[in-house]
N, C-alpha and C positions, 0 to 999 in steps of 0.2 A: 755535215748537215745542211739540207735544204731551209729555205727559207719557207715558213708557213705561208698556205694563199691567207693575204689581208683583205678582209671587207669591211668598208671604208663605208659605213651610214651618217650622212647628213644632216643633221638635228635630230630630235628626242620629243616629238609629235607625236600625233596618234601614230601615223604611217612608220615614222623612227622606229619609236619602242615598239611599236609590236612586232616589226619586221625581226626585230633584235632577238624579244621574246621569243620568237617560232624560230627562227636560225639558230639560237643556241640549244633549242630541243632537235631542231633537223638535224645537225650538224654535232649531236652530242660526242658519238665517237672521233671526228676528228679534232675535235678541241680537246678532249681528254690526250689523244696522240699527239698534237702540237704540230697537227698539219694544217691547221686552219686559227684565224685570228681576227675576232669581231670588235672592230673601233667603233665606238658612237662618237661625235662630235657636237658637242649641243651646247647651247647660251646659259641653260640653266639644268640645275641637277634633279630636274623633274618635269614628271608632263603634267600638263594642267588638262583636267576634263571640261574643256569649254563649256558644257551646256549647263554644268551646274555653278556657274560665275554669277548667272542672276540670284539664285538662292543663298549662293555666298555673300551676295553684296545685301540680301536684304535679311542678314542673322539666320537663315533656314539651317546652314551648313557651316563649320568650323572652315576656315579656308587651307588649315593642312588637310582636309580631307577632302578638297575637290582637286589635291597634285598626288603624283605616284612618285616617289622617291626611285630614279632610274637604277642607284647603286645596286638598290635590294633586288628590284623584279629582274636584273641584269647582272646577277652576279657571275657569270662566265662570262661578259664582256669587259673592253677597257673603255671606260665611260673618261671622256677630257672633256672638261668645262671652257668651250673654249666658242670662236667662229669660224668656219670656213672662208676664205677671201676669196677664193678665186681658184679653180678647177682648170688644169691644163690635160685632157683627158686623154689625147694624141701621146702624151708622157707616163701617164698614169700618174701623175703628182697632183697634191692638192696642197695649196697654202692656205696655214692656219692661225693663228695667235690664239693664245690662251691665258689665264690667270697668271701662270709662272714667267709667259715671253713678255708681259707686261710689268711685271715685279722685276722681272733682268734686263729691261730695256733693249735688247736681242734682236726688237722686231720680228714680222712672221716669220714662222718655219714650214719649210715642204715635208711634204709626208706622202710616199710610195703607197700604192693598192695594188689590187689586182683583180677586185671587183669594188664599183659605187652604187650607192644608193642615196640618190638625191631624195631628200624628203624636207626640206626646213620649214615648210608649210607656206604661210602669207603674214603681210602684214597691211596693215592699216591704209586703204586706198584715199588719202586726202587730196581735195583739192585747193587751187590756190583764192582762197576765200580769205579777205582780210579780217586779223585778229584771231585767224582758227588756230595757228600755232604758238599763240602766249596765253589762249584762255581755253581751247579745247580740250577734253577728259575723253581719252578714248575708253573701248572696252575690251580689250583681248586678251587681257592676261589680269590672275589674281591678285597681283598688285594693284591695278585699276580698278577692279571691283570694289574691293575691301577700302581703298582710296576715295571711290566714291560715296561709299556707306557712310564713312566718316566725313566727309563734305555737305551730305546732306542734312546730316544734325547738327552738324556748326552752324548751317545757312538757317536752320530752326532755332539755333540758339543767338545768333547774332536778331535774328527778327525780333527774338523774343524780348532782348535786353534795348534794342535801340528804342530812339525817340522820333529819327526819322522815316515821315511815311516810305520814303523813295529808296531808301535801303533796303525797309522793311520790305517791301514788293518785287524788288531786284532780287533781294536773298532766299524769297519765296516764290519764286519764279523760275522754273526748270525744262530746259528743251532740250529736247532727243532731237537726232538729225538721222533718220534710214530708219524704215518701216521692216526692215527683213527680222530673223528672230532676234538678232544681239540686241536691238534697239527697243523693239515690241517686250520684249522679256525681261530687260533691264528697268525700261520703264514701270512696267505693270507691277515688278516684284517690289520696287521702289517705293513707288505711289501708295502701296499697301503698307509698306512698313511707316511711312512718314505719319499717313493717315491714321496708325496705330500707335505712333508716336507723339500726334499731336494732344492725346490725351492726358500727356501729364506735363503738359505747359500750360498757364492758368490764363496766358494769353492770343493762344497760336491755336485757332481750329483748323480741322482739315477742309472746310472752303476757303479757308484764307491761300493756301497750297494752290499753285498753279501748276498744271502739265503740260505741255506743249510737245506734240509728235508731230515733226515737219519730214515728207516723203513725196520726191519727187516725182512720183509714179500715180497712176490713178489706184493705189491700190496695197495692201499691205499684209506681209505674212503670203506671197504667192504659194509658196510650196505648200501651202493647205489648202490650197484651191481658193475660187472666188467667192463660194455660198460663205465658206466658213473665214474668209478674209474678210467680207461683209460684218459676219457674226462681231467679229474681235473690235472692227472698228465700234458698231452699235454698243458693246460690253465699255469700251474704253470711256467711250463718250457718255455713257451712262454715268460712269464715275467721274464725270465731270472732267476727263480729260479733254484738250484740244487738239484736234486731229485734223492738220492741215495737207491734204491731197495736193499732187500738181506744186507743190512747193518747195523753192530751194533757198536755202540759206546763204543771202548775199554777202555777210558781213557778220563779224562781232566785234568790232575796235571799241575802245572804252566802256566794256561791258553793256553792249546794246547788239541784242540778235535783232539782225535786220532780212526779213522772208521779202521773199520776190514778190508776193503781193502787196509790199508795202508796208504792210505791219512792221513797230516799233516796237522789242520787245527788253526792258531794263533786265538783267539779269547777271550773274553770279556763274549758272550753272548753264556749260554749252555740250554737250557729251554729243560725241560724231561716233556714229557706229555706219557711214554708209558705204558699208562696202569692205571689199581688200583685192590686192593683188597681190602677185607672186611676189617671194622675197628676192630680194637684191642680187643676192649671190648668185641667179642663176642667168643672168648677165653676163656675170665675170667666169664664165666656161666659153669652153669650144663645142658646146653641144647645142643640137638642133633645138630651137624656140619657135612656136607658133608667133601669130598678130598679139596674140595678147601677154605675150611672153612666158608662156607656160611650154615645159618640155615637150617633144613632138613623142609620142610613147606607140607601142602596139596593143595590140590585145593581151598580148605575152606580159606587161608592163616593162620593156627592155624599151630603152631610150633609140628611139626611129633610127636607121641607119649605122648605128656602132653597134658594136661589141662591148660585153661587159662594164656595161653602163644599164641603169634602172631606177624606174621613180614611177612613186602613187600620189596618191594626196590633190590637195592644191597645187603643188608644182606641176603636175604631170595630164597633160591635154591624153585621158583616153578613150580612145572608139567606145560607145554602148553595141556591142554586138547584140543586145537584144532587143534593139531600135527597129521598127524598119525604117527610121527615118535616117536617108543616106549622109554621112559626116556626122552624124549625133555623138556627143562625146557626154561619158558619164559629166554629171555632177560633183565639185568639188566642194563635198560635206564628209560629216562624220559616218553617216554610213556605208558609204562607199570607201573611206579610205580603211577604217578597220576592216573591212572585209578584203581589200587591194592588197594588204600589208600581207597577211595570210595566204594567200596565192602568189605574192612575190617571195618570200622568203622560200615557198615549195619551189618556187624555178629558180630563184639561185643556186639551192640546195641540188636538184635537178642538172643543172648545168655542168657546175663543177663533177657530178659523176658521170656526163657524159648521158644523160637522159632525155627524154622528150618534156619538150614546157607544155602545161596547159594554159588557155585562154581565161581572161578574165569574165566573167558572165555573172552580172546581178541585177534583177530589174528590179525601179523603186517600187519598194512599197507602199510608201507614204511621209507623214510627217506628224509630229504633233509640237505643241506650242503652250507655253503655260502662261497664265492672264493672272497672275497672283494666287494667293491662299486659295486653294478649292475651285478656282477657274481656270479654264483652258477649250482648246479647240486641236481637233485631229481630225487625219483624212488617214486613215489607213487602209488598205487592201480592197478600195473602194467604198470603205462605210465613214459615215460622217459624224462626230463624237465632239458634242459642247458641253459645258460646265464641268460639274465635277466628274463624270465619265472620265473624260478628256484629260483633266485635271491628272488622275489616278491614273489613266495610261503611261501620261508623260511621265511621272513618278515611277512608276513602274518600270519601264522601257529604258529609261537611263539606270537605273540601278540593276539592270541585269545588263547592263553595258559599261560602266563604269568599270576598271582593271582591279583584278586581286582581291581575294574574297575578305581580306584586310579591312580594304574601302569599301566595300559594301556593307559590310559589318558595323561600320562605323557610321555611315550615311544613316540606314537604318534604324540604329539607335538615335542617332541626334532628330531625325524626324519625329522618332515615338517622345522624347523626351519633349519636344516640342509642342505636339499638341497636349501634353500634359502639365506645362507651365509655359509662363506668359512669357512674350517675345522680349528679346535682350534689346535695349538701347541703348549702349553706350558708346560714343563715338572714341577711338582711339587715336586720334590724329597725329598726337604726339608723336606716335611710331614709327611716323613717316621719317620723323627730325630727332633721333634720340639721344643727339650729344648737344642739343639747343638749352635743358639745362645746364649741363656741366662749363658748357661755354660762357653762360649768363653768371655763375657762381665762380668762373675761373678769371673771368675780366677784370681788370685793375679798378676800383671806384674812379667812377668820376671828378677830375679837380684832384687828384691828392695820390700819394703813392700806398702801394697795396704793400705794408712792411707783414712778415711773418709773424706769427703770435709765438710767444716765448712760453 
């Protein structure tokens, strides 16, 4: 018997999940006959729908409803929880480590493949800012989003109970670095949540909270256009958010955020959302990269210059065939990633069957952004919206895009319930350290032996 053609998908994010999902439909006959096999290697057993992270942080959506379990939707694929460390495409092998290899202590193992899909996504692009590694908080994963929510409420608890005005001021100062989608939406949703939460504290008022948005360029939310970006600034400043344009974070050592304009902000919260960069695994392959570290690809989503290797999304530099500008590439965003995954899967299936490939072509239709409950901005198909209509469009668009009917129904139900009942304002920070209580109970008492009770 001949070995089945193995398609190795590196990553379980937008591109990885949607490509594997489409492939298991396109190659249904081959999978049933055992002539093809799809293997997905991903660090997490779920795909995170990142546009919903700000609402998860604000408590509008349960965290388990912004993730899609891969084993449920990819029921005809083999899902391995682990990481691909390197790829030798000349030999058609990938070196990977899994939870089992870590337990066994055997080190990384090699897996052979016939077709390779590189879709590891991106990681936070950090800068050598003193103190950032020690005190910074990211906002790319559901764990970070929920951790940030817990952190903000805990800071309000600290401010409510301390007698030290310096500690109180630092606890109620929240600094967000980065004026793109992640930074603006996260700040806007959390500010909305914290302002509502303040009504349950006898000595913390909404005006006591200080929110600072630091952006190195001269605008925020460039995707929605200059006019809507200016409106977003006015909206945020109208809520007493301190928006600092053309400003950088110079340091955050000793819990003091030092800005390039000389401002010093004692704070216990620095959220870093200043861009992303390609996943490190790309540099550990023998595939061609561009100057930004992304894979050079053709319009058919094949890696340029090699065969049997494919890529899309954040990891891929895909030419934009709809643009008149020579050399322009598709933006690394979710709008392109989901559509690229469909074409990518169809091209892989066509390649296996000896059929012609098609080019990826999608004109960018615009963007939507939430600025908190009932507030937003949008620039879609040349039309500009703001306020409630833009917020409604934001929700409607992302509800239509979140994968699986199950998730759509659950998110819609939560939105409906949140409109009928009050916000949840509980911090569950102890979830991040579940054994702390037991370790404290099991520790021997100081100054004596811990004798068992008879």
